[in-house]
ChimeraX commands (.cxc) that place a marker at each C-alpha (Angstrom):
marker #1 position -18.63,-5.37,20.74 radius 0.5
marker #1 position -21.55,-6.20,23.12 radius 0.5
marker #1 position -24.68,-6.13,21.00 radius 0.5
marker #1 position -27.09,-9.29,20.86 radius 0.5
marker #1 position -26.77,-12.70,21.54 radius 0.5
marker #1 position -23.87,-13.62,19.46 radius 0.5
marker #1 position -21.88,-11.47,22.90 radius 0.5
marker #1 position -23.25,-10.89,25.82 radius 0.5
marker #1 position -20.88,-11.07,29.04 radius 0.5
marker #1 position -22.57,-11.68,32.45 radius 0.5
marker #1 position -21.11,-11.23,36.74 radius 0.5
marker #1 position -17.89,-9.19,36.60 radius 0.5
marker #1 position -17.40,-10.19,32.59 radius 0.5
marker #1 position -17.89,-6.41,31.41 radius 0.5
marker #1 position -14.95,-5.61,34.18 radius 0.5
marker #1 position -12.41,-7.80,32.50 radius 0.5
marker #1 position -13.52,-6.64,29.21 radius 0.5
marker #1 position -12.47,-4.05,29.93 radius 0.5
marker #1 position -9.34,-4.97,30.68 radius 0.5
marker #1 position -8.22,-7.38,28.20 radius 0.5
marker #1 position -10.56,-6.18,24.92 radius 0.5
marker #1 position -8.46,-2.35,25.82 radius 0.5
marker #1 position -5.04,-3.80,23.69 radius 0.5
marker #1 position -6.47,-5.24,20.18 radius 0.5
marker #1 position -9.64,-2.27,20.32 radius 0.5
marker #1 position -8.09,1.38,20.60 radius 0.5
marker #1 position -6.43,1.78,17.68 radius 0.5
marker #1 position -9.73,0.58,15.29 radius 0.5
marker #1 position -11.59,3.24,17.56 radius 0.5
marker #1 position -9.50,6.42,16.23 radius 0.5
marker #1 position -9.97,4.65,12.49 radius 0.5
marker #1 position -13.65,4.99,13.25 radius 0.5
marker #1 position -13.93,8.57,15.21 radius 0.5
marker #1 position -11.10,9.16,12.47 radius 0.5
marker #1 position -13.88,8.24,8.93 radius 0.5
marker #1 position -16.58,9.93,10.77 radius 0.5
marker #1 position -14.90,13.16,10.47 radius 0.5
marker #1 position -15.77,14.41,14.30 radius 0.5
marker #1 position -15.50,18.07,14.33 radius 0.5
marker #1 position -16.68,20.27,17.35 radius 0.5
marker #1 position -19.94,20.11,18.68 radius 0.5
marker #1 position -21.41,17.25,16.56 radius 0.5
marker #1 position -23.07,14.86,18.17 radius 0.5
marker #1 position -22.42,11.04,18.19 radius 0.5
marker #1 position -23.97,7.99,18.79 radius 0.5
marker #1 position -21.20,4.71,19.29 radius 0.5
marker #1 position -23.78,1.60,18.76 radius 0.5
marker #1 position -23.33,-1.57,20.49 radius 0.5
marker #1 position -21.34,0.78,22.58 radius 0.5
marker #1 position -19.92,-1.54,25.20 radius 0.5
marker #1 position -17.62,-0.22,27.70 radius 0.5
marker #1 position -17.63,2.73,25.97 radius 0.5
marker #1 position -14.42,2.68,24.11 radius 0.5
marker #1 position -15.51,4.55,21.98 radius 0.5
marker #1 position -17.77,6.85,23.17 radius 0.5
marker #1 position -15.31,8.29,25.37 radius 0.5
marker #1 position -12.83,8.98,22.41 radius 0.5
marker #1 position -15.97,10.56,20.73 radius 0.5
marker #1 position -16.84,12.64,23.26 radius 0.5
marker #1 position -13.11,13.68,23.66 radius 0.5
marker #1 position -13.11,14.66,19.64 radius 0.5
marker #1 position -16.69,16.66,20.42 radius 0.5
marker #1 position -15.66,18.80,22.94 radius 0.5
marker #1 position -18.34,20.84,25.58 radius 0.5
marker #1 position -20.77,21.69,22.51 radius 0.5
marker #1 position -21.11,18.32,21.86 radius 0.5
marker #1 position -23.41,14.92,22.68 radius 0.5
marker #1 position -22.66,11.60,22.90 radius 0.5
marker #1 position -24.80,8.89,23.60 radius 0.5
marker #1 position -24.02,4.84,23.47 radius 0.5
marker #1 position -26.02,2.19,23.37 radius 0.5
marker #1 position -26.35,-1.41,24.19 radius 0.5
marker #1 position -27.81,-4.08,24.94 radius 0.5
marker #1 position -25.97,-5.16,27.38 radius 0.5
marker #1 position -27.18,-4.09,30.61 radius 0.5
marker #1 position -23.95,-4.63,32.39 radius 0.5
marker #1 position -21.64,-3.32,29.59 radius 0.5
marker #1 position -24.17,-0.43,30.27 radius 0.5
marker #1 position -23.83,0.58,33.36 radius 0.5
marker #1 position -19.94,-0.39,33.69 radius 0.5
marker #1 position -19.96,2.42,31.00 radius 0.5
marker #1 position -21.46,4.87,32.52 radius 0.5
marker #1 position -19.30,4.17,35.62 radius 0.5
marker #1 position -16.08,5.03,33.46 radius 0.5
marker #1 position -17.26,7.93,31.85 radius 0.5
marker #1 position -14.97,10.94,32.21 radius 0.5
marker #1 position -16.01,13.30,33.74 radius 0.5
marker #1 position -14.11,16.27,32.36 radius 0.5
marker #1 position -16.34,15.76,29.03 radius 0.5
marker #1 position -19.86,16.64,28.62 radius 0.5
marker #1 position -21.96,13.64,29.64 radius 0.5
marker #1 position -22.54,10.97,28.14 radius 0.5
marker #1 position -25.93,9.69,27.82 radius 0.5
marker #1 position -25.71,5.78,27.84 radius 0.5
marker #1 position -28.82,3.96,27.43 radius 0.5
marker #1 position -29.68,0.07,27.51 radius 0.5
marker #1 position -31.25,-0.72,23.78 radius 0.5
marker #1 position -31.08,-2.86,20.83 radius 0.5
marker #1 position -29.58,-2.23,17.79 radius 0.5
marker #1 position -32.43,-2.29,15.77 radius 0.5
marker #1 position -34.80,-0.69,18.22 radius 0.5
marker #1 position -33.05,2.83,19.55 radius 0.5
marker #1 position -34.72,5.38,21.72 radius 0.5
marker #1 position -34.03,7.96,19.45 radius 0.5
marker #1 position -35.05,10.76,17.40 radius 0.5
marker #1 position -34.71,11.04,13.95 radius 0.5
marker #1 position -32.09,12.57,12.39 radius 0.5
marker #1 position -30.67,13.17,16.06 radius 0.5
marker #1 position -27.12,12.19,15.33 radius 0.5
marker #1 position -24.91,14.06,12.96 radius 0.5
marker #1 position -22.08,10.83,12.54 radius 0.5
marker #1 position -23.43,6.77,13.76 radius 0.5
marker #1 position -19.83,4.77,15.00 radius 0.5
marker #1 position -19.93,0.62,15.47 radius 0.5
marker #1 position -16.61,-0.88,16.92 radius 0.5
marker #1 position -16.79,-4.95,16.53 radius 0.5
marker #1 position -21.01,-4.79,17.49 radius 0.5
marker #1 position -22.32,-5.44,12.84 radius 0.5
marker #1 position -21.13,-8.69,12.90 radius 0.5
marker #1 position -23.55,-9.75,16.19 radius 0.5
marker #1 position -26.49,-8.09,15.10 radius 0.5
marker #1 position -29.46,-10.84,14.79 radius 0.5
marker #1 position -31.09,-8.52,11.82 radius 0.5
marker #1 position -28.59,-6.41,10.21 radius 0.5
marker #1 position -30.71,-4.96,8.55 radius 0.5
marker #1 position -33.32,-4.09,11.04 radius 0.5
marker #1 position -30.43,-2.35,13.08 radius 0.5
marker #1 position -28.64,-0.03,9.80 radius 0.5
marker #1 position -32.86,1.11,9.34 radius 0.5
marker #1 position -32.23,2.09,12.40 radius 0.5
marker #1 position -29.05,4.30,11.73 radius 0.5
marker #1 position -30.11,5.55,8.45 radius 0.5
marker #1 position -32.97,7.14,10.50 radius 0.5
marker #1 position -31.32,8.25,13.51 radius 0.5
marker #1 position -28.91,10.15,11.17 radius 0.5
marker #1 position -28.99,13.76,9.59 radius 0.5
marker #1 position -29.51,14.25,5.90 radius 0.5
marker #1 position -25.34,13.85,5.12 radius 0.5
marker #1 position -24.91,12.50,8.37 radius 0.5
marker #1 position -22.02,9.30,8.72 radius 0.5
marker #1 position -21.43,6.23,9.30 radius 0.5
marker #1 position -18.98,4.04,10.17 radius 0.5
marker #1 position -18.21,0.36,11.91 radius 0.5
marker #1 position -15.22,-2.52,12.39 radius 0.5
marker #1 position -15.76,-5.43,11.96 radius 0.5
marker #1 position -13.04,-8.38,12.14 radius 0.5
marker #1 position -11.68,-9.55,9.04 radius 0.5
marker #1 position -11.54,-13.32,8.16 radius 0.5
marker #1 position -10.54,-14.57,11.15 radius 0.5
marker #1 position -7.13,-16.60,9.44 radius 0.5
marker #1 position -5.33,-12.96,9.16 radius 0.5
marker #1 position -5.28,-13.16,13.23 radius 0.5
marker #1 position -2.73,-15.29,14.54 radius 0.5
marker #1 position -4.11,-14.34,17.72 radius 0.5
marker #1 position -8.07,-15.58,16.88 radius 0.5
marker #1 position -6.70,-18.70,15.10 radius 0.5
marker #1 position -5.35,-19.90,18.13 radius 0.5
marker #1 position -8.87,-18.76,20.58 radius 0.5
marker #1 position -11.05,-20.23,17.79 radius 0.5
marker #1 position -8.50,-23.45,18.26 radius 0.5
marker #1 position -8.83,-23.80,21.97 radius 0.5
marker #1 position -12.56,-22.65,21.88 radius 0.5
marker #1 position -13.32,-26.09,19.89 radius 0.5
marker #1 position -11.64,-27.85,22.20 radius 0.5
marker #1 position -12.78,-27.18,25.73 radius 0.5
marker #1 position -15.91,-25.71,24.31 radius 0.5
marker #1 position -16.77,-28.67,21.43 radius 0.5
marker #1 position -18.25,-27.59,18.24 radius 0.5
marker #1 position -20.90,-26.24,18.70 radius 0.5
marker #1 position -19.19,-23.31,21.01 radius 0.5
marker #1 position -16.55,-23.20,17.99 radius 0.5
marker #1 position -19.45,-22.40,15.28 radius 0.5
marker #1 position -20.59,-19.58,17.93 radius 0.5
marker #1 position -17.18,-18.35,17.80 radius 0.5
marker #1 position -17.64,-18.17,14.03 radius 0.5
marker #1 position -20.07,-15.11,13.80 radius 0.5
marker #1 position -17.46,-12.67,15.18 radius 0.5
marker #1 position -16.33,-12.94,11.42 radius 0.5
marker #1 position -19.04,-12.99,9.40 radius 0.5
marker #1 position -19.23,-9.31,8.77 radius 0.5
marker #1 position -17.54,-9.48,5.55 radius 0.5
marker #1 position -17.40,-6.54,2.87 radius 0.5
marker #1 position -20.38,-8.18,0.71 radius 0.5
marker #1 position -22.72,-8.49,3.86 radius 0.5
marker #1 position -22.14,-5.09,5.03 radius 0.5
marker #1 position -21.84,-2.58,2.38 radius 0.5
marker #1 position -24.53,-4.69,0.98 radius 0.5
marker #1 position -26.53,-3.93,3.87 radius 0.5
marker #1 position -25.71,0.00,4.16 radius 0.5
marker #1 position -26.70,-0.09,0.45 radius 0.5
marker #1 position -30.14,-1.46,1.43 radius 0.5
marker #1 position -30.65,0.80,4.13 radius 0.5
marker #1 position -30.70,3.55,1.90 radius 0.5
marker #1 position -26.67,5.31,2.65 radius 0.5
marker #1 position -25.07,6.65,-0.37 radius 0.5
marker #1 position -20.61,6.47,-0.60 radius 0.5
marker #1 position -20.55,2.52,0.74 radius 0.5
marker #1 position -17.01,2.00,0.94 radius 0.5
marker #1 position -15.16,-0.94,2.81 radius 0.5
marker #1 position -11.36,-1.40,3.56 radius 0.5
marker #1 position -8.73,-3.18,5.58 radius 0.5
marker #1 position -7.48,-1.84,9.09 radius 0.5
marker #1 position -4.52,-4.06,10.38 radius 0.5
marker #1 position -2.52,-2.74,13.28 radius 0.5
marker #1 position 0.89,-4.65,15.26 radius 0.5
marker #1 position -0.77,-5.04,18.36 radius 0.5
marker #1 position 1.79,-5.72,21.52 radius 0.5
marker #1 position 0.74,-7.91,24.46 radius 0.5
marker #1 position 1.66,-8.34,27.94 radius 0.5
marker #1 position 3.46,-11.56,28.72 radius 0.5
marker #1 position 0.56,-14.18,27.07 radius 0.5
marker #1 position 0.87,-16.65,29.72 radius 0.5
marker #1 position -0.97,-14.34,32.25 radius 0.5
marker #1 position -3.29,-12.78,28.88 radius 0.5
marker #1 position -4.88,-15.48,27.35 radius 0.5
marker #1 position -7.18,-16.86,30.11 radius 0.5
marker #1 position -7.56,-13.69,31.83 radius 0.5
marker #1 position -8.98,-12.58,27.91 radius 0.5
marker #1 position -11.09,-15.56,27.46 radius 0.5
marker #1 position -12.46,-15.29,30.49 radius 0.5
marker #1 position -14.01,-11.67,28.99 radius 0.5
marker #1 position -15.67,-13.43,26.29 radius 0.5
marker #1 position -19.00,-14.93,25.89 radius 0.5
marker #1 position -17.52,-18.23,24.80 radius 0.5
marker #1 position -14.70,-18.37,27.91 radius 0.5
marker #1 position -18.15,-17.94,29.75 radius 0.5
marker #1 position -19.22,-20.78,28.29 radius 0.5
marker #1 position -16.53,-23.21,28.53 radius 0.5
marker #1 position -16.42,-22.09,32.28 radius 0.5
marker #1 position -19.95,-23.28,32.45 radius 0.5
marker #1 position -19.90,-26.40,31.09 radius 0.5
marker #1 position -16.74,-27.98,31.86 radius 0.5
marker #1 position -15.28,-25.44,35.21 radius 0.5
marker #1 position -13.37,-22.55,35.89 radius 0.5
marker #1 position -10.17,-25.11,34.93 radius 0.5
marker #1 position -10.88,-25.47,31.70 radius 0.5
marker #1 position -11.34,-22.58,30.81 radius 0.5
marker #1 position -7.50,-21.70,32.27 radius 0.5
marker #1 position -6.33,-24.71,30.52 radius 0.5
marker #1 position -8.26,-23.27,27.75 radius 0.5
marker #1 position -6.86,-19.79,27.84 radius 0.5
marker #1 position -3.04,-21.06,28.08 radius 0.5
marker #1 position -3.21,-23.44,25.45 radius 0.5
marker #1 position -3.68,-19.84,23.68 radius 0.5
marker #1 position -0.47,-19.02,24.45 radius 0.5
marker #1 position 1.33,-22.23,23.83 radius 0.5
marker #1 position -0.17,-22.24,20.04 radius 0.5
marker #1 position 1.56,-18.70,20.05 radius 0.5
marker #1 position 4.16,-20.32,21.14 radius 0.5
marker #1 position 6.34,-19.23,17.38 radius 0.5
marker #1 position 4.89,-15.79,17.48 radius 0.5
marker #1 position 6.21,-14.94,21.53 radius 0.5
marker #1 position 8.99,-13.29,22.80 radius 0.5
marker #1 position 11.71,-14.70,24.90 radius 0.5
marker #1 position 10.17,-12.14,27.92 radius 0.5
marker #1 position 6.58,-13.89,26.85 radius 0.5
marker #1 position 5.22,-10.67,25.04 radius 0.5
marker #1 position 4.53,-10.95,21.58 radius 0.5
marker #1 position 3.60,-8.10,19.30 radius 0.5
marker #1 position 0.19,-9.90,16.64 radius 0.5
marker #1 position -1.35,-8.86,13.77 radius 0.5
marker #1 position -5.07,-7.76,13.99 radius 0.5
marker #1 position -7.26,-6.72,10.38 radius 0.5
marker #1 position -10.44,-5.30,10.50 radius 0.5
marker #1 position -13.24,-4.17,7.85 radius 0.5
marker #1 position -13.61,-1.01,8.28 radius 0.5
marker #1 position -17.01,0.39,6.88 radius 0.5
marker #1 position -18.22,3.75,5.57 radius 0.5
marker #1 position -21.40,5.18,4.46 radius 0.5
marker #1 position -23.19,9.02,4.25 radius 0.5
marker #1 position -26.86,9.09,4.94 radius 0.5
marker link #1:1,2 radius 0.2
marker link #1:2,3 radius 0.2
marker link #1:3,4 radius 0.2
marker link #1:4,5 radius 0.2
marker link #1:5,6 radius 0.2
marker link #1:6,7 radius 0.2
marker link #1:7,8 radius 0.2
marker link #1:8,9 radius 0.2
marker link #1:9,10 radius 0.2
marker link #1:10,11 radius 0.2
marker link #1:11,12 radius 0.2
marker link #1:12,13 radius 0.2
marker link #1:13,14 radius 0.2
marker link #1:14,15 radius 0.2
marker link #1:15,16 radius 0.2
marker link #1:16,17 radius 0.2
marker link #1:17,18 radius 0.2
marker link #1:18,19 radius 0.2
marker link #1:19,20 radius 0.2
marker link #1:20,21 radius 0.2
marker link #1:21,22 radius 0.2
marker link #1:22,23 radius 0.2
marker link #1:23,24 radius 0.2
marker link #1:24,25 radius 0.2
marker link #1:25,26 radius 0.2
marker link #1:26,27 radius 0.2
marker link #1:27,28 radius 0.2
marker link #1:28,29 radius 0.2
marker link #1:29,30 radius 0.2
marker link #1:30,31 radius 0.2
marker link #1:31,32 radius 0.2
marker link #1:32,33 radius 0.2
marker link #1:33,34 radius 0.2
marker link #1:34,35 radius 0.2
marker link #1:35,36 radius 0.2
marker link #1:36,37 radius 0.2
marker link #1:37,38 radius 0.2
marker link #1:38,39 radius 0.2
marker link #1:39,40 radius 0.2
marker link #1:40,41 radius 0.2
marker link #1:41,42 radius 0.2
marker link #1:42,43 radius 0.2
marker link #1:43,44 radius 0.2
marker link #1:44,45 radius 0.2
marker link #1:45,46 radius 0.2
marker link #1:46,47 radius 0.2
marker link #1:47,48 radius 0.2
marker link #1:48,49 radius 0.2
marker link #1:49,50 radius 0.2
marker link #1:50,51 radius 0.2
marker link #1:51,52 radius 0.2
marker link #1:52,53 radius 0.2
marker link #1:53,54 radius 0.2
marker link #1:54,55 radius 0.2
marker link #1:55,56 radius 0.2
marker link #1:56,57 radius 0.2
marker link #1:57,58 radius 0.2
marker link #1:58,59 radius 0.2
marker link #1:59,60 radius 0.2
marker link #1:60,61 radius 0.2
marker link #1:61,62 radius 0.2
marker link #1:62,63 radius 0.2
marker link #1:63,64 radius 0.2
marker link #1:64,65 radius 0.2
marker link #1:65,66 radius 0.2
marker link #1:66,67 radius 0.2
marker link #1:67,68 radius 0.2
marker link #1:68,69 radius 0.2
marker link #1:69,70 radius 0.2
marker link #1:70,71 radius 0.2
marker link #1:71,72 radius 0.2
marker link #1:72,73 radius 0.2
marker link #1:73,74 radius 0.2
marker link #1:74,75 radius 0.2
marker link #1:75,76 radius 0.2
marker link #1:76,77 radius 0.2
marker link #1:77,78 radius 0.2
marker link #1:78,79 radius 0.2
marker link #1:79,80 radius 0.2
marker link #1:80,81 radius 0.2
marker link #1:81,82 radius 0.2
marker link #1:82,83 radius 0.2
marker link #1:83,84 radius 0.2
marker link #1:84,85 radius 0.2
marker link #1:85,86 radius 0.2
marker link #1:86,87 radius 0.2
marker link #1:87,88 radius 0.2
marker link #1:88,89 radius 0.2
marker link #1:89,90 radius 0.2
marker link #1:90,91 radius 0.2
marker link #1:91,92 radius 0.2
marker link #1:92,93 radius 0.2
marker link #1:93,94 radius 0.2
marker link #1:94,95 radius 0.2
marker link #1:95,96 radius 0.2
marker link #1:96,97 radius 0.2
marker link #1:97,98 radius 0.2
marker link #1:98,99 radius 0.2
marker link #1:99,100 radius 0.2
marker link #1:100,101 radius 0.2
marker link #1:101,102 radius 0.2
marker link #1:102,103 radius 0.2
marker link #1:103,104 radius 0.2
marker link #1:104,105 radius 0.2
marker link #1:105,106 radius 0.2
marker link #1:106,107 radius 0.2
marker link #1:107,108 radius 0.2
marker link #1:108,109 radius 0.2
marker link #1:109,110 radius 0.2
marker link #1:110,111 radius 0.2
marker link #1:111,112 radius 0.2
marker link #1:112,113 radius 0.2
marker link #1:113,114 radius 0.2
marker link #1:114,115 radius 0.2
marker link #1:115,116 radius 0.2
marker link #1:116,117 radius 0.2
marker link #1:117,118 radius 0.2
marker link #1:118,119 radius 0.2
marker link #1:119,120 radius 0.2
marker link #1:120,121 radius 0.2
marker link #1:121,122 radius 0.2
marker link #1:122,123 radius 0.2
marker link #1:123,124 radius 0.2
marker link #1:124,125 radius 0.2
marker link #1:125,126 radius 0.2
marker link #1:126,127 radius 0.2
marker link #1:127,128 radius 0.2
marker link #1:128,129 radius 0.2
marker link #1:129,130 radius 0.2
marker link #1:130,131 radius 0.2
marker link #1:131,132 radius 0.2
marker link #1:132,133 radius 0.2
marker link #1:133,134 radius 0.2
marker link #1:134,135 radius 0.2
marker link #1:135,136 radius 0.2
marker link #1:136,137 radius 0.2
marker link #1:137,138 radius 0.2
marker link #1:138,139 radius 0.2
marker link #1:139,140 radius 0.2
marker link #1:140,141 radius 0.2
marker link #1:141,142 radius 0.2
marker link #1:142,143 radius 0.2
marker link #1:143,144 radius 0.2
marker link #1:144,145 radius 0.2
marker link #1:145,146 radius 0.2
marker link #1:146,147 radius 0.2
marker link #1:147,148 radius 0.2
marker link #1:148,149 radius 0.2
marker link #1:149,150 radius 0.2
marker link #1:150,151 radius 0.2
marker link #1:151,152 radius 0.2
marker link #1:152,153 radius 0.2
marker link #1:153,154 radius 0.2
marker link #1:154,155 radius 0.2
marker link #1:155,156 radius 0.2
marker link #1:156,157 radius 0.2
marker link #1:157,158 radius 0.2
marker link #1:158,159 radius 0.2
marker link #1:159,160 radius 0.2
marker link #1:160,161 radius 0.2
marker link #1:161,162 radius 0.2
marker link #1:162,163 radius 0.2
marker link #1:163,164 radius 0.2
marker link #1:164,165 radius 0.2
marker link #1:165,166 radius 0.2
marker link #1:166,167 radius 0.2
marker link #1:167,168 radius 0.2
marker link #1:168,169 radius 0.2
marker link #1:169,170 radius 0.2
marker link #1:170,171 radius 0.2
marker link #1:171,172 radius 0.2
marker link #1:172,173 radius 0.2
marker link #1:173,174 radius 0.2
marker link #1:174,175 radius 0.2
marker link #1:175,176 radius 0.2
marker link #1:176,177 radius 0.2
marker link #1:177,178 radius 0.2
marker link #1:178,179 radius 0.2
marker link #1:179,180 radius 0.2
marker link #1:180,181 radius 0.2
marker link #1:181,182 radius 0.2
marker link #1:182,183 radius 0.2
marker link #1:183,184 radius 0.2
marker link #1:184,185 radius 0.2
marker link #1:185,186 radius 0.2
marker link #1:186,187 radius 0.2
marker link #1:187,188 radius 0.2
marker link #1:188,189 radius 0.2
marker link #1:189,190 radius 0.2
marker link #1:190,191 radius 0.2
marker link #1:191,192 radius 0.2
marker link #1:192,193 radius 0.2
marker link #1:193,194 radius 0.2
marker link #1:194,195 radius 0.2
marker link #1:195,196 radius 0.2
marker link #1:196,197 radius 0.2
marker link #1:197,198 radius 0.2
marker link #1:198,199 radius 0.2
marker link #1:199,200 radius 0.2
marker link #1:200,201 radius 0.2
marker link #1:201,202 radius 0.2
marker link #1:202,203 radius 0.2
marker link #1:203,204 radius 0.2
marker link #1:204,205 radius 0.2
marker link #1:205,206 radius 0.2
marker link #1:206,207 radius 0.2
marker link #1:207,208 radius 0.2
marker link #1:208,209 radius 0.2
marker link #1:209,210 radius 0.2
marker link #1:210,211 radius 0.2
marker link #1:211,212 radius 0.2
marker link #1:212,213 radius 0.2
marker link #1:213,214 radius 0.2
marker link #1:214,215 radius 0.2
marker link #1:215,216 radius 0.2
marker link #1:216,217 radius 0.2
marker link #1:217,218 radius 0.2
marker link #1:218,219 radius 0.2
marker link #1:219,220 radius 0.2
marker link #1:220,221 radius 0.2
marker link #1:221,222 radius 0.2
marker link #1:222,223 radius 0.2
marker link #1:223,224 radius 0.2
marker link #1:224,225 radius 0.2
marker link #1:225,226 radius 0.2
marker link #1:226,227 radius 0.2
marker link #1:227,228 radius 0.2
marker link #1:228,229 radius 0.2
marker link #1:229,230 radius 0.2
marker link #1:230,231 radius 0.2
marker link #1:231,232 radius 0.2
marker link #1:232,233 radius 0.2
marker link #1:233,234 radius 0.2
marker link #1:234,235 radius 0.2
marker link #1:235,236 radius 0.2
marker link #1:236,237 radius 0.2
marker link #1:237,238 radius 0.2
marker link #1:238,239 radius 0.2
marker link #1:239,240 radius 0.2
marker link #1:240,241 radius 0.2
marker link #1:241,242 radius 0.2
marker link #1:242,243 radius 0.2
marker link #1:243,244 radius 0.2
marker link #1:244,245 radius 0.2
marker link #1:245,246 radius 0.2
marker link #1:246,247 radius 0.2
marker link #1:247,248 radius 0.2
marker link #1:248,249 radius 0.2
marker link #1:249,250 radius 0.2
marker link #1:250,251 radius 0.2
marker link #1:251,252 radius 0.2
marker link #1:252,253 radius 0.2
marker link #1:253,254 radius 0.2
marker link #1:254,255 radius 0.2
marker link #1:255,256 radius 0.2
marker link #1:256,257 radius 0.2
marker link #1:257,258 radius 0.2
marker link #1:258,259 radius 0.2
marker link #1:259,260 radius 0.2
marker link #1:260,261 radius 0.2
marker link #1:261,262 radius 0.2
marker link #1:262,263 radius 0.2
marker link #1:263,264 radius 0.2
marker link #1:264,265 radius 0.2
marker link #1:265,266 radius 0.2
marker link #1:266,267 radius 0.2
marker link #1:267,268 radius 0.2
marker link #1:268,269 radius 0.2
marker link #1:269,270 radius 0.2
marker link #1:270,271 radius 0.2
view
């Protein structure tokens, strides 16, 4: 979830992202990896890898005989991903690179996965052409992108907070997180030469810790939260995060925790 201008983090943003995105990213990682049918010894690329959620899980599946690479345009994300890479698996090769200019050989991978990144690519067609180039014939691709914002109550509340505290222009940028529609993604994947293209929705009920602390922290781990802090100050960011909690009061348990539905489009295709 960290490729190109739509989602950039600076400073200690990657560390906050690793901490606060984990609750709602981890379940979808397993769906993405299941979709490409990883096996021991497989070679896999985690595209727009962020801090390496999918890369680490893929390494556990392909084992010592496999190879895992991660690419992301954000150097801070890549640095943290390399730091967090487990040492009991083969080394994961993390590289700073944009999705449309990958430094990998043709047909280098058996599978390419992309967790919450495709909607942020500035040139989706070029990025998926690169996906096709670096996959072997018969290789599998899978990606997730958030479904319509209205299906995800947490993001509805966060969008409203971003608009209130960051303004309409920042809220319009936030909308880019939901631009990975089934029609857009499947057409681009077919144009890249992949076949057996499918898109289906996947929903998980995600348990969260008390939202009064979690929501401000999670907003601070996004590029939109950083923009609010940069323009209006840290206090405005804190108020915006607390307003996310307030907007979700009707879904919150007496102890402040909540279990909320998150829905993503799961895109698959074969080279």
